[in-house]
N, C-alpha and C positions, 0 to 999 in steps of 0.2 A: 267825539272823544272828550271825556271829562278831564278836568285839570289834574287830578291825582293820577289817573291812568296815563295821561300824557307825560307828566313828570317822571313817573316810574319807567315808562317806555324809553324816554330820551336819556335818563340816567343809565339805563342798561345799554343803550346804543353807544353812549360815551365811553363806558367801561369796556365794552367789547371792541370798540374802535382801537383801543390800546391792547387789551388781552382778550382774545388770542389773535386778532386780525391785524394789529398795527406793528408789524415787524420793524419798519423804519422808526416808528415812535419808541418802541422798546429799546432798540439799539441806541437811539439818541439819549434816552434816560440812563441807560447803562454807562454811556460816555460821561454824563454828568456825575454819576456815582463813582466811577473809577479814578477820577482825578483827585477827589477828596472824599474819603469814605466816612467822614464825620456826618452822622445822620442829620444833624441840624442844618449843616451847610448844604447838604444835598437837597433837603426839603426846601430850603430857602431858594436854591436855584430852580427847583421844580415849580415852586410857587410863582417866581418871576416869569418863568416860561408859561405857566397857566394864565397869568394876568395878560401877558402879551398875546397869546393865541386866542384868549377870550375876546380881546379888543378887536383883533383883525377878523376873527370869525364873525362877530356881530356886525361889523362894518360891511363885510363881504356878503353875508347872508341877507342884510337889509338892502343890498343893491347900491350901496354908497361907493364901494370899491369894486373894481372889475379887473381882477388879476388874470394874466395869461396862465392858464392851467399847466401847460407844458413847462413854462419857465419856473413856476412854483414847484413843480415836482422835481425838476433839476436842482433847484436851490435847496429843497428839503434834503435830498441826497448829499449835496455838497456841504450842508451844515453838519451832517453826521460825520462826513469825511474830515472836515475842519476840526471838529471836537475830538474825534479819535486821534488825529495827529497831535493835537494839543496835549492829549494825555501822554503821548510818547515823548514829546519834546520838553515838557515842563514837569517838575516834581511837585510843585506847589501851585495852589490856586492863583491864577493871574488876576490882578486887580480889575481888569477889564472883562473878566469872564461874565459877570452879571449883565453887562451891556450886550455882549454877544448873545447870551442866552435870551435876552429880551428881543433882540432883532430876529433871532432864529424862531422865537415863539410867534412873532408876527407872521413870518413866512409859513410856519406850520399851520397857523390858524386859518390862513387862506386855503390851505389844502383841506383842512377839516370842512370848510364852508362848501367846497365842491361836493364832498360826501353828503353833507346835510341837505344840500339843494336837490341831490338825486333822490333822497328819501322824502323830502318835503317838510316844510316847517309851517304848522298852522298859524295863520296871521293873528288869530285871536289869542294865541298862547305863545307869541314870539319870544317874549322875555323869559317866561318860565321854561320854555323849551331850550333856549340857549343856556340858561343857568343850569338846568338839570343835565344837559349834555356835557357842559364844562365840568360840573361836579363829578360826573361819571368818568370823564377823562382823568381828572385829578386823582380820583380813587384808583383808577387803573395804574397811573404813574406811581402812586404811593405803594401799591401792591408790588410793582416791579422793584422798587427801592427796598422794600422790606424783605422780599425774597432774596435779592442780591446780598443784603446785609446779613441775614440769618444763614444763608448757605455758603457765603464766601468771606465777607469782611469780618464778621464777628470772630471767626476761627483763625483767620490767616493774616489780617492786616498788620499785625505787630511783628510778624516774622520778617527776618532780614531779606528773604527772597521774594517777598510779596510783589514788589514791583516787577522784578525780572521774570518771575514764573507765572504771574497772574495778570497784573495790570497791562504790561507791555504786550504779551501775546494776545490777550483778548482785544485790546485796543487795535492791534495790528490786523486781526481778523475782521473787526468791525470796519476799519479803514478800507480794507480790500473789498468788502461787500459794498460799502458806500461808494467807492470809486467805480465799481461795476455798475451800480445803480445810476450814478451820475452820467456815465457814458451812455448807458442804455437809454435813459430818459432824454438825453440830448437828441437821440436819433429816432424817437418814436414817431 
């Protein structure tokens, strides 16, 4: 595999790991979006998440960290549940949100590593593969954010009913899905 082909392949894999395959990832990004729909703040949270999952993905893929896959999957679902509940309980961005997003990014990155290990990472292109995969993931996340912004937030976020009719119901649905996933993954 030549370098350019490998970069494009893993860029594509990273993107498709979010859209259309990463439902848990999409729901997490939507949770980040719904607590504060200011695009700069959402992108900041998304970037912190990407830095964290890039770090743990690299360490796990390199064989430096050996997480228990079942625990990681449970914690990924629980991180979505936590973030969805936070959207319901708080009207404003919590000052500790970026710390939680970073920690959750570390957990999600270990989950990504499992998927990448199944596909295989060429040793001679380890760094370029990880970078292109992570850039693909970031592009997928940004796509989710932009779709949410242009279909929901741009039109409705200034309405008095935005929280009651959009943020709380969507966050509640996401919380129910995440609770189901958490329980299901505990008993796999």
